[in-house]
C-alpha positions as CSV (number, residue, x, y, z in Angstrom):
1,M,13.8,19.3,-22.3
2,D,15.3,16.0,-21.1
3,A,16.4,15.7,-17.5
4,I,17.8,12.8,-15.5
5,V,16.2,12.1,-12.1
6,L,17.6,9.2,-10.1
7,G,15.6,7.1,-7.7
8,V,15.1,3.7,-6.2
9,V,12.5,0.9,-6.3
10,K,10.6,0.4,-3.1
11,E,7.9,-2.3,-2.8
12,G,7.7,-2.5,-6.6
13,R,7.3,1.2,-7.2
14,V,9.8,3.7,-8.6
15,V,10.5,6.5,-6.1
16,P,12.4,9.5,-7.5
17,D,15.0,11.2,-5.4
18,S,13.4,14.6,-6.3
19,P,9.8,15.5,-7.0
20,L,8.5,15.3,-10.6
21,P,5.9,17.6,-12.1
22,E,2.4,16.1,-12.2
23,G,1.7,14.6,-15.6
24,A,5.4,14.4,-16.6
25,R,6.2,11.7,-19.2
26,V,9.0,9.4,-17.9
27,E,11.2,6.6,-19.2
28,V,12.5,4.1,-16.7
29,R,15.9,2.5,-17.3
30,L,17.9,0.3,-14.9
31,A,21.1,2.1,-13.9
32,G,24.2,0.1,-13.4
33,S,24.0,-3.6,-13.3
34,V,20.8,-5.4,-14.0
35,P,19.5,-7.4,-11.0
36,E,19.8,-11.2,-11.2
37,V,16.6,-12.9,-12.3
38,P,15.6,-15.9,-10.1
39,A,15.9,-19.3,-11.7
40,D,12.2,-20.1,-11.4
41,L,11.3,-16.9,-13.2
42,L,13.8,-17.6,-16.0
43,A,12.2,-21.1,-16.4
44,E,8.8,-19.5,-16.7
45,F,10.1,-17.1,-19.4
46,E,11.6,-20.0,-21.3
47,A,8.3,-22.0,-21.1
48,W,6.3,-19.0,-22.4
49,G,8.8,-18.7,-25.3
50,R,8.4,-22.4,-26.2
51,A,4.6,-22.0,-26.0
52,S,4.8,-19.0,-28.3
53,D,7.0,-20.9,-30.8
54,R,4.5,-23.7,-30.9
55,A,1.5,-21.4,-31.3
56,L,3.3,-19.6,-34.2
57,A,4.1,-22.9,-35.9
58,L,0.4,-24.0,-35.6
59,A,-0.8,-20.6,-37.0
60,E,1.6,-21.0,-40.0
61,V,0.4,-24.5,-40.7
62,A,-3.3,-23.3,-40.5
63,A,-2.5,-20.4,-42.8
64,E,-0.9,-22.8,-45.3
65,G,-3.9,-25.1,-45.1
66,Q,-6.2,-22.2,-45.9
67,A,-4.1,-21.1,-48.8
68,D,-4.1,-24.6,-50.2
69,A,-7.9,-24.8,-49.8
70,A,-8.4,-21.5,-51.6
71,R,-6.5,-22.8,-54.7
């Protein structure tokens, strides 16, 4: 049975408005508007994305080199 229980975030923890049964499986979704992400955190996300793109490109080049060597 699906139920909707509202709550708030306090000190980084989700606090439901009503008690939940012990061991209950939950799915957390932000209700309403999504909070604004600080600029420094956005910059860090972008840097991680660029690093991941470079790592993927290097892995693809290495894989192509191994395939060429196997021929």
